[in-house]
MOPAC internal coordinates of N, CA, C and O (Angstrom, degrees):
PM7 1SCF
backbone

  N    0.0000 0     0.00 0     0.00 0    0    0    0
  C    1.5256 1     0.00 0     0.00 0    1    0    0
  C    1.4977 1   102.54 1     0.00 0    2    1    0
  O    1.2310 1   120.30 1   -52.37 1    3    2    1
  N    1.2994 1   117.03 1   127.63 1    3    2    1
  C    1.4816 1   124.68 1   177.76 1    5    3    2
  C    1.5425 1   109.02 1   -89.15 1    6    5    3
  O    1.2310 1   119.99 1   -61.68 1    7    6    5
  N    1.3622 1   117.62 1   118.32 1    7    6    5
  C    1.3728 1   120.72 1   175.49 1    9    7    6
  C    1.4782 1   117.71 1   -88.51 1   10    9    7
  O    1.2310 1   120.22 1   -33.16 1   11   10    9
  N    1.3300 1   117.18 1   146.84 1   11   10    9
  C    1.5263 1   120.72 1   179.03 1   13   11   10
  C    1.5507 1   106.81 1   -77.70 1   14   13   11
  O    1.2310 1   122.61 1   -27.65 1   15   14   13
  N    1.3105 1   112.60 1   152.35 1   15   14   13
  C    1.4848 1   120.93 1   179.79 1   17   15   14
  C    1.5580 1   105.82 1   -68.77 1   18   17   15
  O    1.2310 1   119.67 1   -45.80 1   19   18   17
  N    1.3296 1   118.23 1   134.20 1   19   18   17
  C    1.4573 1   121.22 1   178.73 1   21   19   18
  C    1.5271 1   104.47 1  -112.10 1   22   21   19
  O    1.2310 1   122.54 1   -56.99 1   23   22   21
  N    1.4031 1   112.74 1   123.01 1   23   22   21
  C    1.4893 1   117.73 1  -175.81 1   25   23   22
  C    1.5392 1   111.81 1   -61.83 1   26   25   23
  O    1.2310 1   119.82 1   158.87 1   27   26   25
  N    1.2667 1   117.95 1   -21.13 1   27   26   25
  C    1.5022 1   122.90 1   174.60 1   29   27   26
  C    1.5797 1   113.43 1   -58.30 1   30   29   27
  O    1.2310 1   122.67 1   154.33 1   31   30   29
  N    1.3126 1   112.49 1   -25.67 1   31   30   29
  C    1.4632 1   118.76 1  -178.16 1   33   31   30
  C    1.5161 1   116.95 1   -94.92 1   34   33   31
  O    1.2310 1   121.11 1  -177.46 1   35   34   33
  N    1.3628 1   115.48 1     2.54 1   35   34   33
  C    1.5061 1   118.09 1  -172.02 1   37   35   34
  C    1.5927 1   112.91 1   -65.40 1   38   37   35
  O    1.2310 1   122.04 1   156.21 1   39   38   37
  N    1.3423 1   113.71 1   -23.79 1   39   38   37
  C    1.5329 1   121.06 1  -174.83 1   41   39   38
  C    1.5653 1   106.84 1  -110.61 1   42   41   39
  O    1.2310 1   118.64 1  -148.73 1   43   42   41
  N    1.2644 1   120.19 1    31.27 1   43   42   41
  C    1.4703 1   126.65 1  -175.37 1   45   43   42
  C    1.6007 1   106.31 1   -67.06 1   46   45   43
  O    1.2310 1   121.28 1   -46.29 1   47   46   45
  N    1.2744 1   115.15 1   133.71 1   47   46   45
  C    1.4651 1   120.91 1   174.13 1   49   47   46
  C    1.5396 1   105.27 1  -109.31 1   50   49   47
  O    1.2310 1   121.38 1   -49.53 1   51   50   49
  N    1.3209 1   114.97 1   130.47 1   51   50   49
  C    1.4589 1   124.85 1   176.10 1   53   51   50
  C    1.5322 1   115.38 1  -112.85 1   54   53   51
  O    1.2310 1   119.71 1   -28.69 1   55   54   53
  N    1.2850 1   118.16 1   151.31 1   55   54   53
  C    1.4918 1   123.13 1   179.69 1   57   55   54
  C    1.4393 1   105.72 1  -104.31 1   58   57   55
  O    1.2310 1   117.80 1   -66.35 1   59   58   57
  N    1.2963 1   121.79 1   113.65 1   59   58   57
  C    1.4746 1   127.99 1   174.78 1   61   59   58
  C    1.5593 1   108.19 1  -121.72 1   62   61   59
  O    1.2310 1   123.33 1   -66.35 1   63   62   61
  N    1.2743 1   111.22 1   113.65 1   63   62   61
  C    1.4904 1   117.82 1  -179.08 1   65   63   62
  C    1.5328 1   115.74 1    47.46 1   66   65   63
  O    1.2310 1   122.49 1  -134.71 1   67   66   65
  N    1.3587 1   112.84 1    45.29 1   67   66   65
  C    1.4832 1   121.40 1   175.03 1   69   67   66
  C    1.5769 1   112.64 1    81.99 1   70   69   67
  O    1.2310 1   121.39 1  -178.94 1   71   70   69
  N    1.2919 1   114.95 1     1.06 1   71   70   69
  C    1.5326 1   117.79 1   178.66 1   73   71   70
  C    1.5478 1   106.62 1  -107.60 1   74   73   71
  O    1.2310 1   121.71 1   -45.20 1   75   74   73
  N    1.3420 1   114.34 1   134.80 1   75   74   73
  C    1.4838 1   121.30 1   174.91 1   77   75   74
  C    1.4876 1   108.77 1   -90.91 1   78   77   75
  O    1.2310 1   120.48 1   -62.81 1   79   78   77
  N    1.3320 1   116.68 1   117.19 1   79   78   77
  C    1.5061 1   119.06 1  -179.04 1   81   79   78
  C    1.5648 1   107.54 1  -131.12 1   82   81   79
  O    1.2310 1   126.13 1   -30.39 1   83   82   81
  N    1.4537 1   105.82 1   149.61 1   83   82   81
  C    1.4745 1   108.40 1   178.30 1   85   83   82
  C    1.5040 1   107.55 1   -71.36 1   86   85   83
  O    1.2310 1   121.25 1   -20.32 1   87   86   85
  N    1.2888 1   115.22 1   159.68 1   87   86   85
  C    1.4014 1   120.64 1  -176.95 1   89   87   86
  C    1.5772 1   116.68 1   -54.75 1   90   89   87
  O    1.2310 1   121.07 1   147.62 1   91   90   89
  N    1.3301 1   115.57 1   -32.38 1   91   90   89
  C    1.4461 1   119.58 1   179.55 1   93   91   90
  C    1.4778 1   112.46 1   -76.64 1   94   93   91
  O    1.2310 1   118.81 1   168.34 1   95   94   93
  N    1.4009 1   119.87 1   -11.66 1   95   94   93
  C    1.4696 1   122.49 1  -177.65 1   97   95   94
  C    1.5513 1   105.78 1  -101.42 1   98   97   95
  O    1.2310 1   119.70 1   161.71 1   99   98   97
  N    1.3062 1   118.18 1   -18.29 1   99   98   97
  C    1.4660 1   120.64 1  -174.39 1  101   99   98
  C    1.5386 1   111.79 1   -67.88 1  102  101   99
  O    1.2310 1   119.76 1   -41.49 1  103  102  101
  N    1.3087 1   118.06 1   138.51 1  103  102  101
  C    1.5303 1   122.55 1  -176.32 1  105  103  102
  C    1.4919 1   108.72 1   -81.06 1  106  105  103
  O    1.2310 1   119.76 1   163.23 1  107  106  105
  N    1.3226 1   118.07 1   -16.77 1  107  106  105
  C    1.4939 1   119.24 1  -176.90 1  109  107  106
  C    1.4980 1   105.59 1  -125.79 1  110  109  107
  O    1.2310 1   119.94 1   -42.13 1  111  110  109
  N    1.3115 1   117.72 1   137.87 1  111  110  109
  C    1.4158 1   121.45 1   174.58 1  113  111  110
  C    1.5002 1   113.84 1   -65.62 1  114  113  111
  O    1.2310 1   116.51 1   -55.14 1  115  114  113
  N    1.3891 1   124.24 1   124.86 1  115  114  113
  C    1.4144 1   121.61 1  -177.84 1  117  115  114
  C    1.5284 1   112.74 1   -65.75 1  118  117  115
  O    1.2310 1   121.84 1   170.43 1  119  118  117
  N    1.3085 1   114.09 1    -9.57 1  119  118  117
  C    1.5569 1   122.15 1  -178.38 1  121  119  118
  C    1.5528 1   110.11 1   -97.58 1  122  121  119
  O    1.2310 1   120.29 1   178.49 1  123  122  121
  N    1.3662 1   117.05 1    -1.51 1  123  122  121
  C    1.4665 1   119.76 1  -177.91 1  125  123  122
  C    1.6036 1   108.75 1   -93.20 1  126  125  123
  O    1.2310 1   121.47 1  -116.18 1  127  126  125
  N    1.3664 1   114.80 1    63.82 1  127  126  125
  C    1.3452 1   119.60 1   178.66 1  129  127  126
  C    1.4421 1   111.02 1  -144.78 1  130  129  127
  O    1.2310 1   117.86 1   -31.05 1  131  130  129
  N    1.2896 1   121.68 1   148.95 1  131  130  129
  C    1.4844 1   127.30 1   177.45 1  133  131  130
  C    1.5192 1   106.44 1  -109.33 1  134  133  131
  O    1.2310 1   121.44 1   -66.46 1  135  134  133
  N    1.3069 1   114.85 1   113.54 1  135  134  133
  C    1.4465 1   120.07 1  -179.08 1  137  135  134
  C    1.5021 1   109.64 1  -112.19 1  138  137  135
  O    1.2310 1   120.10 1   180.00 1  139  138  137

């Protein structure tokens, strides 16, 4: 199922190896996971 972009997520901060990065700087999409 393809989800629509939610503007509330445009400033998402993700933790990658202990570093907090803006979603635009992250090397991996936070949504590329199967849970």
